Backbone as ProteinMPNN parsed JSONL, in Angstrom:
{"seq_chain_A": "MLFDIIIWAGASLSLAGLAGLVWCILRVNKARKAGLSDDDLRAAVQAVLPWNLGALFVSVLGLMMVILGISLG", "coords_chain_A": {"N_chain_A": [[18.818, -41.314, 46.061], [21.722, -41.227, 44.988], [21.419, -39.265, 43.141], [20.432, -36.946, 44.352], [23.188, -36.486, 45.489], [24.741, -36.033, 43.259], [23.298, -33.443, 42.725], [23.612, -32.153, 45.013], [26.511, -31.638, 44.587], [26.954, -30.984, 42.319], [25.564, -28.144, 42.725], [27.254, -27.15, 44.473], [30.042, -26.773, 43.165], [29.101, -25.096, 41.856], [28.408, -22.893, 43.089], [31.336, -22.507, 43.928], [32.11, -22.011, 41.499], [30.845, -19.44, 40.964], [32.195, -17.771, 43.486], [34.828, -17.602, 42.282], [34.367, -16.225, 40.1], [33.106, -13.652, 41.441], [35.867, -12.742, 42.57], [37.525, -12.884, 40.505], [36.427, -10.447, 39.592], [36.36, -8.582, 41.564], [39.01, -8.465, 41.751], [40.192, -7.144, 39.246], [38.654, -4.912, 39.626], [40.147, -3.466, 41.431], [42.296, -3.339, 40.187], [41.777, -1.419, 38.192], [41.156, 0.857, 40.33], [43.296, 1.191, 40.76], [45.176, 2.889, 39.905], [46.591, 2.63, 37.231], [48.883, 2.38, 34.495], [47.831, 1.75, 30.88], [49.043, -0.441, 29.916], [49.81, -1.447, 31.87], [47.349, -1.941, 33.046], [46.061, -3.979, 31.222], [47.841, -5.535, 31.541], [47.119, -6.852, 34.133], [45.137, -7.244, 33.455], [44.924, -9.399, 31.693], [46.224, -11.378, 33.434], [44.406, -12.271, 35.094], [42.267, -13.347, 33.178], [42.745, -15.899, 32.931], [41.985, -17.428, 35.389], [38.95, -16.566, 35.36], [38.083, -17.79, 33.045], [38.608, -20.281, 33.991], [36.968, -20.455, 36.404], [34.181, -19.75, 35.067], [34.186, -22.58, 33.888], [34.099, -24.35, 35.664], [31.62, -23.14, 37.245], [29.677, -24.0, 35.468], [29.97, -26.386, 34.653], [28.894, -27.209, 37.513], [26.442, -26.385, 37.002], [25.41, -27.979, 35.013], [25.711, -30.054, 36.32], [23.607, -30.248, 38.257], [21.449, -29.881, 36.472], [21.203, -32.235, 35.037], [21.106, -34.282, 37.565], [18.592, -33.796, 38.353], [17.008, -34.138, 35.916], [16.936, -36.825, 35.83], [16.887, -37.778, 38.246]], "CA_chain_A": [[19.876, -41.013, 46.958], [22.977, -40.677, 44.032], [20.955, -38.196, 42.036], [21.041, -36.681, 45.571], [24.233, -36.704, 45.832], [25.061, -35.214, 42.135], [22.843, -32.154, 42.735], [24.103, -30.906, 45.937], [28.346, -31.521, 44.258], [26.735, -29.498, 41.311], [25.513, -27.273, 43.233], [28.374, -26.274, 45.537], [30.731, -26.657, 41.991], [28.238, -23.603, 40.834], [28.792, -21.833, 44.271], [32.806, -22.562, 43.902], [32.411, -20.837, 40.408], [30.729, -17.959, 41.457], [32.907, -17.235, 44.028], [36.097, -16.882, 41.258], [34.188, -14.848, 39.189], [33.491, -12.643, 42.04], [37.113, -12.936, 42.993], [37.719, -11.945, 39.277], [35.622, -8.83, 39.008], [37.077, -7.958, 42.748], [40.461, -8.525, 41.441], [40.345, -6.3, 38.173], [38.263, -3.833, 39.819], [40.885, -3.14, 42.136], [43.387, -2.83, 39.447], [41.452, -0.383, 37.614], [40.961, 1.636, 40.905], [45.229, 1.452, 41.179], [45.071, 4.326, 38.628], [47.751, 2.065, 36.457], [48.864, 3.082, 33.254], [47.218, 1.053, 30.062], [49.877, -1.494, 29.902], [49.807, -2.435, 32.942], [46.342, -2.398, 33.306], [45.89, -4.214, 30.286], [48.639, -6.93, 32.116], [46.66, -7.108, 35.042], [43.616, -8.373, 33.213], [45.242, -10.471, 30.654], [46.725, -12.367, 34.392], [43.018, -12.519, 35.78], [41.488, -14.129, 32.602], [42.752, -17.849, 32.751], [41.594, -17.752, 36.288], [38.259, -16.078, 34.878], [37.551, -18.601, 32.294], [38.093, -21.815, 34.836], [35.974, -19.972, 36.931], [33.195, -20.279, 34.608], [34.082, -23.536, 33.166], [33.703, -24.791, 37.239], [30.247, -22.796, 37.044], [29.064, -24.317, 34.065], [29.61, -27.752, 34.968], [28.173, -27.483, 38.084], [24.935, -26.286, 36.601], [25.246, -29.23, 34.078], [25.624, -31.922, 36.888], [22.263, -30.05, 38.792], [20.265, -30.105, 35.713], [21.272, -33.929, 34.986], [20.529, -34.64, 38.483], [17.4, -33.264, 38.48], [16.285, -34.734, 35.062], [17.309, -38.314, 36.247], [16.52, -38.293, 39.485]], "C_chain_A": [[21.124, -40.526, 46.274], [22.545, -39.662, 43.461], [20.657, -36.838, 43.313], [22.42, -35.527, 45.654], [25.067, -35.531, 44.495], [24.347, -33.801, 42.435], [23.204, -31.533, 43.628], [25.567, -30.757, 45.544], [27.693, -30.628, 43.212], [26.402, -28.35, 41.596], [26.585, -26.342, 44.36], [29.673, -25.859, 44.158], [30.342, -25.278, 42.036], [28.658, -22.694, 41.963], [30.286, -21.447, 43.86], [33.182, -21.573, 42.657], [32.101, -19.374, 40.489], [31.522, -17.573, 42.113], [34.294, -16.625, 43.154], [35.632, -16.272, 40.646], [33.843, -13.734, 39.875], [34.773, -12.109, 42.109], [37.896, -12.173, 42.289], [37.581, -10.846, 39.052], [36.687, -8.132, 40.196], [38.818, -7.819, 42.45], [40.963, -6.874, 40.119], [39.789, -4.955, 38.285], [39.336, -2.899, 40.956], [42.171, -2.598, 41.427], [43.215, -1.785, 38.61], [41.685, 0.715, 38.918], [42.47, 2.157, 41.076], [45.671, 2.697, 40.55], [46.667, 3.854, 37.856], [48.147, 2.335, 35.106], [48.396, 1.66, 32.181], [47.499, -0.069, 29.678], [49.735, -2.102, 30.884], [48.63, -3.509, 33.406], [45.985, -3.649, 33.047], [46.951, -5.815, 30.957], [47.613, -7.678, 32.805], [45.276, -7.756, 34.683], [43.736, -9.551, 32.657], [45.834, -11.595, 32.175], [45.035, -12.907, 35.244], [42.096, -13.469, 34.482], [41.642, -15.767, 32.396], [41.827, -18.508, 33.895], [39.909, -17.278, 35.994], [37.508, -17.071, 33.996], [37.322, -20.075, 33.031], [37.383, -21.841, 35.827], [34.537, -20.274, 36.182], [33.305, -21.29, 34.18], [33.518, -24.47, 34.563], [32.24, -24.396, 37.109], [29.594, -23.833, 36.628], [28.481, -25.97, 34.392], [28.999, -28.26, 36.317], [26.716, -27.546, 37.825], [24.846, -27.392, 35.758], [25.2, -30.252, 35.081], [24.389, -31.166, 38.021], [21.265, -30.541, 37.509], [20.499, -31.534, 35.375], [20.9, -34.585, 36.173], [19.201, -34.617, 38.933], [16.194, -34.252, 37.075], [16.297, -36.274, 35.725], [17.057, -38.279, 37.367], [15.031, -38.093, 39.787]], "O_chain_A": [[21.684, -39.541, 46.754], [23.462, -38.898, 43.158], [20.736, -35.693, 42.867], [22.532, -34.311, 45.809], [25.75, -34.538, 44.743], [25.161, -32.886, 42.314], [23.267, -30.314, 43.468], [26.099, -29.778, 46.066], [27.957, -29.429, 43.304], [26.799, -27.415, 40.902], [26.532, -25.198, 44.81], [30.18, -24.738, 44.179], [31.156, -24.376, 42.234], [29.301, -21.691, 41.655], [30.54, -20.298, 43.499], [34.062, -20.713, 42.621], [32.807, -18.408, 40.2], [32.049, -16.643, 41.503], [34.732, -15.484, 43.298], [36.369, -15.348, 40.302], [34.091, -12.674, 39.301], [34.891, -10.951, 41.706], [38.646, -11.27, 42.66], [38.375, -10.155, 38.414], [37.597, -7.356, 39.906], [39.599, -7.057, 43.021], [41.782, -5.964, 40.248], [40.084, -4.016, 37.546], [39.142, -1.702, 41.164], [42.914, -1.716, 41.857], [44.194, -1.158, 38.207], [42.486, 1.593, 38.597], [42.778, 3.29, 41.446], [46.639, 3.352, 40.936], [47.671, 4.565, 37.904], [47.104, 2.622, 34.519], [48.601, 0.544, 32.656], [46.67, -0.819, 29.164], [49.527, -3.315, 30.874], [48.572, -4.68, 33.782], [45.653, -4.459, 33.912], [46.611, -6.974, 30.72], [47.189, -8.771, 32.431], [44.556, -8.503, 35.346], [43.041, -10.544, 32.873], [45.833, -12.783, 31.853], [44.88, -13.951, 35.877], [41.261, -14.273, 34.896], [40.88, -16.578, 31.869], [41.155, -19.532, 33.774], [39.33, -17.988, 36.817], [36.3, -17.191, 34.2], [36.366, -20.833, 32.865], [37.03, -22.911, 36.322], [33.775, -21.057, 36.75], [32.188, -21.489, 33.702], [32.558, -25.227, 34.424], [31.502, -25.344, 36.842], [28.956, -24.558, 37.392], [27.381, -26.524, 34.403], [28.621, -29.426, 36.424], [25.931, -28.404, 38.229], [23.721, -27.864, 35.923], [24.68, -31.328, 34.784], [24.346, -31.962, 38.96], [20.452, -31.458, 37.62], [19.422, -32.093, 35.584], [20.276, -35.622, 35.949], [18.76, -35.359, 39.81], [15.092, -34.777, 37.234], [15.189, -36.642, 36.114], [16.933, -39.478, 37.612], [14.556, -38.497, 40.848]]}, "name": "protein", "num_of_chains": 1, "seq": "MLFDIIIWAGASLSLAGLAGLVWCILRVNKARKAGLSDDDLRAAVQAVLPWNLGALFVSVLGLMMVILGISLG"}
């Protein structure tokens, strides 16, 4: 029972991280299509970078929880 909770919590974390990654992709794509100058585009990408890394971390953490739950369960 406990390991099922760990698996489902990890799956939800992984999906939340994936949603964050998709949001980052859409945000950068919107900035690219806006026709910004190189400096403005670079600033927009740099603003999204911490969110991208955070979403990637959450997704990896969720996948680790799923693997842990499957291995121990």
